C-alpha positions, 0 to 999 in steps of 0.5 A, a space after each residue: 500500500 502507498 504510504 501516506 507520507 509519500 503520496 503527496 509526492 507522487 505527482 511531484 515525481 511525475 512532474 520531475 520526470 516530465 521536466 526531463 522529458 519535455 527537454 527533448 520536445 518542441 515547446 508548447 504555445 504559451 497562450 491557452 485561448 481564454 482558459 482561466 490560469 492559476 498563477 505560476 509560482 516558479 518559472 522552472 517548476 511551475 505549480 509543483 510546490 502548490 500541488 505538494 502543499 495540497 497533498 496530491 494532484 487530486 486534492 489540488 484539482 479539487 481546490 483549484 476547480 472550486 476557485 476557477 470553475 470547470 476549466 483552468 490551466 496550471 504549470 507543470 514545469 515551464 509548460 501549461 496543462 489544462 484541467 476540465 471538470 464538468 459533465 459538459 466538458 467531458 461530453 465535449 472531449 468524448 464527442 471529439 474522440 480524444 484518445 491519445 494520452 500524454 506520455 509525460 504524466 505516466 512515466 513513473 510506471 514505465 520501468 515496471 510496465 515497459 515501453 511496450 505497454 498499452 499505457 504508452 500507445 497512441 494514434 491508430 495503433 493504440 486505438 486498434 490495440 485498445 479495442 482488440 484487447 478490451 473485447 475479453 473484458 466486456 459484454 457477452 465475453 463476461 458470461 464465462 467469468 461469473 463462475 470464476 467470480 463465484 469460485 474465488 468468492 466461495 474460497 474466501 467465504 470458506 476461509 471466513 467460516 473457519 474464523 473464530 467468533 470475534 476475531 478480525 479479518 484483514 479485508 485489505 489483504 483478502 479482497 486483493 487476493 480475490 481480485 488477483 485470483 479473479 484476474 489471473 484465472 479469467 485472463 491467463 487461464 489456469 497457469 496461476 492456479 498453482 499455489 506456488 506460482 500465485 504466491 510468487 506472483 503476489 510476492 513480485 507484485 508487492 516487492 515491485 510496487 513497494 519500490 515504485 512507492 519508495 521512488 515517490 520520495 524523489 531520491 535516486 534509489 541506491 544501486 542495491 535497490 535498483 538491483 533488487 527491483 530489476 531482480 524482482 522485475 525479471 522474476 515477474 516477467 519470467 513468470 508471465 513469459 512462461 505463462 505465455 509460452 505454455 499457453 501458446 504450446 497448449 493444445 487447447 490454447 489460443 482459441 478460447 477468447 480470453 485476454 491471453 489468447 487475444 494477445 497471442 493473436 496479435 503475433 507480436 514479439 514475446 518481449 512486447 507481449 510480456 510488457 503488455 500482459 504485465 500491464 493488464 495483470 496489475 491493472 486488472 486486480 489493483 483497482 478492483 481489490 481497492 474497490 472491494 475494500 472500500 465497499 466493505 468499509 462503507 457497508 460496515 458503517 452502513 449496515 442497512 445496505 448490507 441487509 438490503 444486499 443480503 435480502 435481495 441475494 436471498 430472494 434472487 439467488 436463493 442458494 444458487 450462484 450468481 450468473 450473468 442473467 440473475 446478476 442483472 436483478 441484483 440492483 442493490 449490490 450494483 448501487 453499492 458498487 456505483 456509490 463506492 466508486 463515486 465516494 472512493 474516486 479510485 482513479 481521480 484523474 486521467 489525461 488526453 491531448 489532441 494533435 491539433 488546436 481544439 476548442 473546449 468549453 469555448 476556449 482554444 486549446 493548442 495542439 499537444 497540450 495535456 488535458 486532464 480530466 478531473 474525474 474525481 472532482 465531478 464525482 464529488 461535485 455537490 451541484 450534481 451529488 448533494 452531500 457528496 461526502 455521504 455514502 448513499 447508494 440510493 443516488 443510483 435509483 432510476 428516478 435520481 439517476 435520470 436527473 443527472 446530466 450525461 457523463 456525471 458518473 465516469 469513474 473508469 474514464 471517458 470513451 473512447 479510452 475508458 478503462 478496458 476492465 470496467 465491466 469486468 470490475 463491476 461484475 466481479 464486485 457485484 458477485 463478491 459483495 452479494 455472496 459475502 453479504 448473503 453469508 455474513 454481517 460485518 462491522 469494523 474492527 475496533 480502532 478502525 476509524 477516520 479512514 482517509 483517502 490516499 490519492 495516487 494513480 489509484 486511491 487507497 484507504 489510509 489504513 488497513 481495513 479489518 472487520 469482524 464477521 457474524 454469520 447470518 
């Protein structure tokens, strides 16, 4: 987990990398055609100190949008970045088919995901890859995954049934385990069902992610840390590479439509396949794990919604397992998932750019200017969501949802480059929460209180979440 003392520096590090990166690029135009401007506080570092003072870019955007309205610019180094935060502007960007991502804002993870990652793919090649590799996680492709979601939830429930009364369970750990199992089985086949491989994968993830976290302190890592990170990375890449090799050689492989099969259909070199696979692997469970943790935290504080999910699950499912068909009737769990996504703002911002000058919100944005979509600002906008700090899943009842403008709720980013796993994550969370609530009541363990958001590229709770279970 990201350490609270370091999160405030996350965007600082990205900005330092950005400063180095832009030295190789042509300068951007200074004027941004009528956009309200945040005063630049340093000619070289721009508003970097202001961002650090707020604690994170997400918090900086919340504060400055309150001051400047839905569209303003600030300085990232000597150049300007635009931030937009309104459903109207989001519709404008989506209608303009904004796809390309500014590489400079996502450099921190390049050593882990490699330059071959979809994170850094733009233009037609990026669009084609994004579409091709999104298919296994959307629509009808999800049908076969409900069995996997139910299986990993059942494994967790079986473990919880062995927990003595009054003993706490660590849902920060357990929900991440569920998410890892679901992603690896759904996207990579049976390779990681082997307990030794699963343990090795988790160890590599935790070690590699911890090193990325340490680099948030802006200090150059020691040679020993560099070597340890590279060793861990090689083990992780070796695991994923072996998974790819076995899948290719399997008599039953390359034709079942899972992510790994779609990846192999592209006929790319293994080096590129491994970087791409690691990107989807980590992205596929890191966000979903935190979604489940936040959901259980909010449900523990709001037991009436636990009971509503449990009653609905009993009525719709009985003792059956969730399927694609009956899950459509689990509206209480769907509303809880949506409200958790709104409250947690797991991905508080994204970014795009255009190759040509573009009018956004009546203002001219010069070509290649980074445009941040402040997703978290809109998800917390009191003019859209009254009492935004209150957990209230009933906001997503049809009569309330119909009164909100389109693009008010975009927790996974905007099309055409929305997170490819948004349907997958939603379905997984609904299945897991319905099955857990059907079996248990839960409340926060003593000492778990005043949980804050730690904002990074993925928002996380400020402390480990533990709960106490009671069988229904």
